[in-house]
PyMOL Python script that loads the backbone (N, CA, C, O; Angstrom):
from pymol import cmd

cmd.read_pdbstr("""\
ATOM      1  N   MET A   1      -6.196  37.001  -5.055  1.00  0.00           N
ATOM      2  CA  MET A   1      -5.330  36.186  -5.695  1.00  0.00           C
ATOM      3  C   MET A   1      -4.125  36.040  -4.808  1.00  0.00           C
ATOM      4  O   MET A   1      -3.391  37.019  -4.672  1.00  0.00           O
ATOM      5  N   PRO A   2      -3.798  34.705  -4.077  1.00  0.00           N
ATOM      6  CA  PRO A   2      -2.766  34.546  -3.199  1.00  0.00           C
ATOM      7  C   PRO A   2      -1.369  35.135  -3.718  1.00  0.00           C
ATOM      8  O   PRO A   2      -1.161  35.109  -4.931  1.00  0.00           O
ATOM      9  N   ASN A   3      -0.542  35.589  -2.978  1.00  0.00           N
ATOM     10  CA  ASN A   3       0.770  36.295  -3.323  1.00  0.00           C
ATOM     11  C   ASN A   3       1.786  35.789  -3.709  1.00  0.00           C
ATOM     12  O   ASN A   3       2.668  36.224  -4.449  1.00  0.00           O
ATOM     13  N   GLY A   4       1.602  34.345  -2.927  1.00  0.00           N
ATOM     14  CA  GLY A   4       2.974  33.172  -3.021  1.00  0.00           C
ATOM     15  C   GLY A   4       2.671  32.069  -4.369  1.00  0.00           C
ATOM     16  O   GLY A   4       1.765  31.808  -5.160  1.00  0.00           O
ATOM     17  N   THR A   5       3.814  31.710  -4.105  1.00  0.00           N
ATOM     18  CA  THR A   5       3.844  30.840  -5.435  1.00  0.00           C
ATOM     19  C   THR A   5       3.306  29.216  -4.753  1.00  0.00           C
ATOM     20  O   THR A   5       3.787  28.567  -3.824  1.00  0.00           O
ATOM     21  N   HIS A   6       2.258  28.958  -5.552  1.00  0.00           N
ATOM     22  CA  HIS A   6       1.561  27.363  -5.122  1.00  0.00           C
ATOM     23  C   HIS A   6       2.029  26.439  -5.977  1.00  0.00           C
ATOM     24  O   HIS A   6       1.731  26.315  -7.165  1.00  0.00           O
ATOM     25  N   GLN A   7       3.042  25.562  -5.103  1.00  0.00           N
ATOM     26  CA  GLN A   7       3.782  24.340  -5.604  1.00  0.00           C
ATOM     27  C   GLN A   7       2.380  22.968  -5.856  1.00  0.00           C
ATOM     28  O   GLN A   7       1.448  22.633  -5.126  1.00  0.00           O
ATOM     29  N   PRO A   8       2.837  22.478  -7.237  1.00  0.00           N
ATOM     30  CA  PRO A   8       1.643  21.567  -7.476  1.00  0.00           C
ATOM     31  C   PRO A   8       2.424  20.205  -6.377  1.00  0.00           C
ATOM     32  O   PRO A   8       3.485  20.171  -5.754  1.00  0.00           O
ATOM     33  N   PRO A   9       1.194  19.123  -6.560  1.00  0.00           N
ATOM     34  CA  PRO A   9       1.487  18.115  -5.521  1.00  0.00           C
ATOM     35  C   PRO A   9       2.663  17.351  -6.386  1.00  0.00           C
ATOM     36  O   PRO A   9       2.910  17.420  -7.590  1.00  0.00           O
ATOM     37  N   ALA A  10       3.349  16.536  -5.252  1.00  0.00           N
ATOM     38  CA  ALA A  10       5.020  15.922  -5.824  1.00  0.00           C
ATOM     39  C   ALA A  10       3.962  14.576  -6.697  1.00  0.00           C
ATOM     40  O   ALA A  10       2.865  14.080  -6.444  1.00  0.00           O
ATOM     41  N   MET A  11       4.931  14.386  -7.730  1.00  0.00           N
ATOM     42  CA  MET A  11       4.052  13.018  -8.244  1.00  0.00           C
ATOM     43  C   MET A  11       5.162  12.008  -7.840  1.00  0.00           C
ATOM     44  O   MET A  11       6.390  12.099  -7.816  1.00  0.00           O
ATOM     45  N   ARG A  12       4.165  10.869  -7.485  1.00  0.00           N
ATOM     46  CA  ARG A  12       4.720   9.543  -7.271  1.00  0.00           C
ATOM     47  C   ARG A  12       4.508   8.003  -7.706  1.00  0.00           C
ATOM     48  O   ARG A  12       3.745   7.663  -8.611  1.00  0.00           O
ATOM     49  N   GLU A  13       5.131   7.300  -7.091  1.00  0.00           N
ATOM     50  CA  GLU A  13       4.669   5.969  -7.768  1.00  0.00           C
ATOM     51  C   GLU A  13       4.769   4.968  -6.819  1.00  0.00           C
ATOM     52  O   GLU A  13       5.615   4.772  -5.947  1.00  0.00           O
ATOM     53  N   GLY A  14       3.544   4.233  -7.202  1.00  0.00           N
ATOM     54  CA  GLY A  14       3.651   2.964  -6.237  1.00  0.00           C
ATOM     55  C   GLY A  14       3.256   1.876  -6.994  1.00  0.00           C
ATOM     56  O   GLY A  14       3.104   2.009  -8.208  1.00  0.00           O
ATOM     57  N   GLU A  15       2.985   0.347  -6.194  1.00  0.00           N
ATOM     58  CA  GLU A  15       2.477  -0.449  -6.529  1.00  0.00           C
ATOM     59  C   GLU A  15       0.984  -0.873  -6.074  1.00  0.00           C
ATOM     60  O   GLU A  15       0.699  -0.934  -4.878  1.00  0.00           O
ATOM     61  N   CYS A  16      -0.095  -1.206  -7.245  1.00  0.00           N
ATOM     62  CA  CYS A  16      -1.181  -1.364  -6.808  1.00  0.00           C
ATOM     63  C   CYS A  16      -1.585  -2.924  -7.062  1.00  0.00           C
ATOM     64  O   CYS A  16      -1.690  -3.578  -8.099  1.00  0.00           O
ATOM     65  N   PRO A  17      -1.799  -3.304  -5.464  1.00  0.00           N
ATOM     66  CA  PRO A  17      -2.007  -4.549  -5.460  1.00  0.00           C
ATOM     67  C   PRO A  17      -3.190  -5.452  -6.273  1.00  0.00           C
ATOM     68  O   PRO A  17      -2.996  -6.659  -6.418  1.00  0.00           O
ATOM     69  N   TYR A  18      -4.514  -4.771  -6.837  1.00  0.00           N
ATOM     70  CA  TYR A  18      -4.843  -5.134  -7.428  1.00  0.00           C
ATOM     71  C   TYR A  18      -4.880  -5.254  -9.230  1.00  0.00           C
ATOM     72  O   TYR A  18      -5.538  -5.982  -9.973  1.00  0.00           O
ATOM     73  N   CYS A  19      -4.059  -4.395  -9.450  1.00  0.00           N
ATOM     74  CA  CYS A  19      -3.891  -4.144 -10.973  1.00  0.00           C
ATOM     75  C   CYS A  19      -2.040  -5.084 -11.232  1.00  0.00           C
ATOM     76  O   CYS A  19      -1.404  -5.441 -12.224  1.00  0.00           O
ATOM     77  N   GLU A  20      -1.850  -5.134 -10.000  1.00  0.00           N
ATOM     78  CA  GLU A  20      -0.330  -5.711 -10.277  1.00  0.00           C
ATOM     79  C   GLU A  20       0.482  -5.054 -11.023  1.00  0.00           C
ATOM     80  O   GLU A  20       1.354  -5.666 -11.639  1.00  0.00           O
ATOM     81  N   ARG A  21       0.358  -3.678 -11.118  1.00  0.00           N
ATOM     82  CA  ARG A  21       1.420  -2.740 -11.716  1.00  0.00           C
ATOM     83  C   ARG A  21       1.840  -1.526 -11.003  1.00  0.00           C
ATOM     84  O   ARG A  21       1.186  -1.087 -10.057  1.00  0.00           O
ATOM     85  N   THR A  22       3.110  -0.874 -11.513  1.00  0.00           N
ATOM     86  CA  THR A  22       3.319   0.244 -10.997  1.00  0.00           C
ATOM     87  C   THR A  22       2.820   1.201 -11.486  1.00  0.00           C
ATOM     88  O   THR A  22       2.852   1.233 -12.716  1.00  0.00           O
ATOM     89  N   VAL A  23       2.113   2.449 -10.710  1.00  0.00           N
ATOM     90  CA  VAL A  23       1.338   3.473 -11.200  1.00  0.00           C
ATOM     91  C   VAL A  23       2.003   4.706 -10.793  1.00  0.00           C
ATOM     92  O   VAL A  23       2.846   4.818  -9.903  1.00  0.00           O
ATOM     93  N   LEU A  24       1.426   5.813 -11.706  1.00  0.00           N
ATOM     94  CA  LEU A  24       2.259   6.971 -11.260  1.00  0.00           C
ATOM     95  C   LEU A  24       0.593   7.701 -10.529  1.00  0.00           C
ATOM     96  O   LEU A  24      -0.548   7.427 -10.901  1.00  0.00           O
ATOM     97  N   VAL A  25       1.006   8.634  -9.456  1.00  0.00           N
ATOM     98  CA  VAL A  25       0.074   8.945  -8.276  1.00  0.00           C
ATOM     99  C   VAL A  25       0.432  10.759  -8.219  1.00  0.00           C
ATOM    100  O   VAL A  25       1.508  11.333  -8.048  1.00  0.00           O
ATOM    101  N   TYR A  26      -0.676  11.198  -8.397  1.00  0.00           N
ATOM    102  CA  TYR A  26      -0.584  12.524  -8.500  1.00  0.00           C
ATOM    103  C   TYR A  26      -0.891  13.367  -7.309  1.00  0.00           C
ATOM    104  O   TYR A  26      -0.043  14.124  -6.837  1.00  0.00           O
ATOM    105  N   GLU A  27      -1.946  13.260  -6.876  1.00  0.00           N
ATOM    106  CA  GLU A  27      -2.522  13.823  -5.899  1.00  0.00           C
ATOM    107  C   GLU A  27      -2.761  12.814  -4.703  1.00  0.00           C
ATOM    108  O   GLU A  27      -1.889  12.433  -3.921  1.00  0.00           O
ATOM    109  N   GLU A  28      -4.117  12.441  -4.699  1.00  0.00           N
ATOM    110  CA  GLU A  28      -4.312  11.674  -3.607  1.00  0.00           C
ATOM    111  C   GLU A  28      -3.621  10.358  -3.948  1.00  0.00           C
ATOM    112  O   GLU A  28      -3.115  10.175  -5.056  1.00  0.00           O
ATOM    113  N   PRO A  29      -3.604   9.160  -2.675  1.00  0.00           N
ATOM    114  CA  PRO A  29      -3.118   7.741  -3.102  1.00  0.00           C
ATOM    115  C   PRO A  29      -3.794   6.966  -3.570  1.00  0.00           C
ATOM    116  O   PRO A  29      -4.287   6.300  -2.660  1.00  0.00           O
ATOM    117  N   ARG A  30      -4.233   6.540  -4.822  1.00  0.00           N
ATOM    118  CA  ARG A  30      -5.452   5.834  -5.391  1.00  0.00           C
ATOM    119  C   ARG A  30      -4.972   5.658  -6.770  1.00  0.00           C
ATOM    120  O   ARG A  30      -4.513   6.484  -7.558  1.00  0.00           O
ATOM    121  N   CYS A  31      -5.208   4.225  -6.898  1.00  0.00           N
ATOM    122  CA  CYS A  31      -4.588   4.106  -8.550  1.00  0.00           C
ATOM    123  C   CYS A  31      -5.180   4.802  -9.742  1.00  0.00           C
ATOM    124  O   CYS A  31      -6.347   5.178  -9.631  1.00  0.00           O
ATOM    125  N   PRO A  32      -4.656   4.987 -10.664  1.00  0.00           N
ATOM    126  CA  PRO A  32      -5.656   5.955 -11.846  1.00  0.00           C
ATOM    127  C   PRO A  32      -6.011   4.984 -12.792  1.00  0.00           C
ATOM    128  O   PRO A  32      -6.451   5.463 -13.837  1.00  0.00           O
ATOM    129  N   LEU A  33      -5.955   3.831 -12.740  1.00  0.00           N
ATOM    130  CA  LEU A  33      -6.449   2.643 -13.341  1.00  0.00           C
ATOM    131  C   LEU A  33      -7.996   1.833 -12.392  1.00  0.00           C
ATOM    132  O   LEU A  33      -9.160   1.675 -12.761  1.00  0.00           O
ATOM    133  N   CYS A  34      -7.476   1.576 -11.439  1.00  0.00           N
ATOM    134  CA  CYS A  34      -8.978   0.981 -10.655  1.00  0.00           C
ATOM    135  C   CYS A  34      -9.590   1.758  -9.659  1.00  0.00           C
ATOM    136  O   CYS A  34     -10.709   1.463  -9.238  1.00  0.00           O
ATOM    137  N   ASP A  35      -8.810   2.953  -9.146  1.00  0.00           N
ATOM    138  CA  ASP A  35      -9.215   3.402  -8.174  1.00  0.00           C
ATOM    139  C   ASP A  35      -9.105   3.054  -7.068  1.00  0.00           C
ATOM    140  O   ASP A  35      -9.764   3.642  -6.212  1.00  0.00           O
ATOM    141  N   CYS A  36      -8.206   1.941  -6.688  1.00  0.00           N
ATOM    142  CA  CYS A  36      -8.300   1.112  -5.416  1.00  0.00           C
ATOM    143  C   CYS A  36      -7.306   2.412  -4.524  1.00  0.00           C
ATOM    144  O   CYS A  36      -6.599   3.159  -5.199  1.00  0.00           O
ATOM    145  N   PRO A  37      -7.345   2.524  -3.356  1.00  0.00           N
ATOM    146  CA  PRO A  37      -6.542   3.415  -2.261  1.00  0.00           C
ATOM    147  C   PRO A  37      -5.128   2.761  -2.299  1.00  0.00           C
ATOM    148  O   PRO A  37      -5.041   1.535  -2.375  1.00  0.00           O
ATOM    149  N   LEU A  38      -4.008   3.555  -2.246  1.00  0.00           N
ATOM    150  CA  LEU A  38      -2.565   2.681  -1.981  1.00  0.00           C
ATOM    151  C   LEU A  38      -2.219   3.123  -1.026  1.00  0.00           C
ATOM    152  O   LEU A  38      -2.700   4.123  -0.492  1.00  0.00           O
ATOM    153  N   GLU A  39      -0.962   2.201  -0.474  1.00  0.00           N
ATOM    154  CA  GLU A  39      -1.007   2.781   0.849  1.00  0.00           C
ATOM    155  C   GLU A  39       0.316   3.629   0.723  1.00  0.00           C
ATOM    156  O   GLU A  39       1.094   3.667  -0.231  1.00  0.00           O
ATOM    157  N   GLU A  40       0.370   4.255   1.845  1.00  0.00           N
ATOM    158  CA  GLU A  40       1.245   5.750   1.788  1.00  0.00           C
ATOM    159  C   GLU A  40       2.805   5.240   2.090  1.00  0.00           C
ATOM    160  O   GLU A  40       3.723   5.875   1.570  1.00  0.00           O
ATOM    161  N   PHE A  41       3.070   4.195   2.858  1.00  0.00           N
ATOM    162  CA  PHE A  41       4.542   3.859   2.738  1.00  0.00           C
ATOM    163  C   PHE A  41       4.967   3.230   1.870  1.00  0.00           C
ATOM    164  O   PHE A  41       6.185   3.054   1.833  1.00  0.00           O
ATOM    165  N   GLY A  42       4.155   2.684   0.897  1.00  0.00           N
ATOM    166  CA  GLY A  42       4.869   2.096  -0.451  1.00  0.00           C
ATOM    167  C   GLY A  42       5.182   2.962  -1.399  1.00  0.00           C
ATOM    168  O   GLY A  42       5.860   2.682  -2.388  1.00  0.00           O
ATOM    169  N   MET A  43       4.699   4.066  -1.143  1.00  0.00           N
ATOM    170  CA  MET A  43       5.266   5.667  -2.438  1.00  0.00           C
ATOM    171  C   MET A  43       6.237   5.407  -2.575  1.00  0.00           C
ATOM    172  O   MET A  43       6.863   4.804  -1.704  1.00  0.00           O
ATOM    173  N   ARG A  44       6.751   5.754  -3.717  1.00  0.00           N
ATOM    174  CA  ARG A  44       8.656   6.524  -3.762  1.00  0.00           C
ATOM    175  C   ARG A  44       8.146   7.867  -4.721  1.00  0.00           C
ATOM    176  O   ARG A  44       7.104   8.043  -5.351  1.00  0.00           O
ATOM    177  N   PRO A  45       8.991   8.463  -4.593  1.00  0.00           N
ATOM    178  CA  PRO A  45       9.209   9.783  -5.364  1.00  0.00           C
ATOM    179  C   PRO A  45       9.342   9.466  -6.828  1.00  0.00           C
ATOM    180  O   PRO A  45      10.135   8.604  -7.207  1.00  0.00           O
ATOM    181  N   PHE A  46       8.504  10.214  -7.742  1.00  0.00           N
ATOM    182  CA  PHE A  46       9.081   9.505  -9.426  1.00  0.00           C
ATOM    183  C   PHE A  46       9.930  10.670  -9.705  1.00  0.00           C
ATOM    184  O   PHE A  46      10.019  11.692  -9.025  1.00  0.00           O
ATOM    185  N   SER A  47      10.468  10.414 -10.666  1.00  0.00           N
ATOM    186  CA  SER A  47      11.737  11.505 -10.986  1.00  0.00           C
ATOM    187  C   SER A  47      11.618  10.905 -12.453  1.00  0.00           C
ATOM    188  O   SER A  47      11.602   9.703 -12.716  1.00  0.00           O
ATOM    189  N   PHE A  48      11.544  11.887 -13.306  1.00  0.00           N
ATOM    190  CA  PHE A  48      11.966  11.594 -14.751  1.00  0.00           C
ATOM    191  C   PHE A  48      13.004  11.064 -15.168  1.00  0.00           C
ATOM    192  O   PHE A  48      14.004  11.285 -14.486  1.00  0.00           O
ATOM    193  N   PRO A  49      13.166  10.210 -16.377  1.00  0.00           N
ATOM    194  CA  PRO A  49      14.381   9.299 -16.687  1.00  0.00           C
ATOM    195  C   PRO A  49      15.184  10.107 -17.226  1.00  0.00           C
ATOM    196  O   PRO A  49      14.597  10.750 -18.096  1.00  0.00           O
ATOM    197  N   ALA A  50      16.770  10.517 -17.074  1.00  0.00           N
ATOM    198  CA  ALA A  50      17.387  11.529 -17.781  1.00  0.00           C
ATOM    199  C   ALA A  50      17.368  10.505 -19.354  1.00  0.00           C
ATOM    200  O   ALA A  50      17.427   9.324 -19.698  1.00  0.00           O
ATOM    201  N   GLU A  51      17.202  12.342 -20.150  1.00  0.00           N
ATOM    202  CA  GLU A  51      17.587  11.479 -21.868  1.00  0.00           C
ATOM    203  C   GLU A  51      18.999  11.169 -22.288  1.00  0.00           C
ATOM    204  O   GLU A  51      19.865  11.781 -21.661  1.00  0.00           O
ATOM    205  N   PRO A  52      19.287  10.573 -22.962  1.00  0.00           N
ATOM    206  CA  PRO A  52      20.826  10.144 -23.164  1.00  0.00           C
ATOM    207  C   PRO A  52      21.185  11.242 -24.045  1.00  0.00           C
ATOM    208  O   PRO A  52      20.425  11.998 -24.650  1.00  0.00           O
ATOM    209  N   ASP A  53      22.567  11.218 -24.030  1.00  0.00           N
ATOM    210  CA  ASP A  53      23.114  12.512 -24.665  1.00  0.00           C
ATOM    211  C   ASP A  53      23.072  12.130 -26.516  1.00  0.00           C
ATOM    212  O   ASP A  53      23.432  10.995 -26.832  1.00  0.00           O
ATOM    213  N   ARG A  54      22.725  12.900 -27.404  1.00  0.00           N
ATOM    214  CA  ARG A  54      23.043  12.679 -28.753  1.00  0.00           C
ATOM    215  C   ARG A  54      23.890  13.270 -29.446  1.00  0.00           C
ATOM    216  O   ARG A  54      23.885  14.492 -29.600  1.00  0.00           O
ATOM    217  N   ASP A  55      24.715  12.501 -29.949  1.00  0.00           N
ATOM    218  CA  ASP A  55      25.899  12.903 -30.710  1.00  0.00           C
ATOM    219  C   ASP A  55      25.606  13.389 -31.993  1.00  0.00           C
ATOM    220  O   ASP A  55      26.516  13.761 -32.735  1.00  0.00           O
TER     221      ASP A  55
END
""", "prot")
cmd.dss("prot")
cmd.show_as("cartoon", "prot")
cmd.util.cbc("prot")
cmd.orient("prot")
């Protein structure tokens, strides 16, 4: 068992040219809906939206 901590791959989002949707990509740059390859330069880091403060 490795001693160091293993970080999971960063979640990214990108535009699928075939589905014409913004998709979330986890490991390899492929569309999870149609499995087509996505361009690396079109990917951007995904950040979870902040939750609004509840009063």
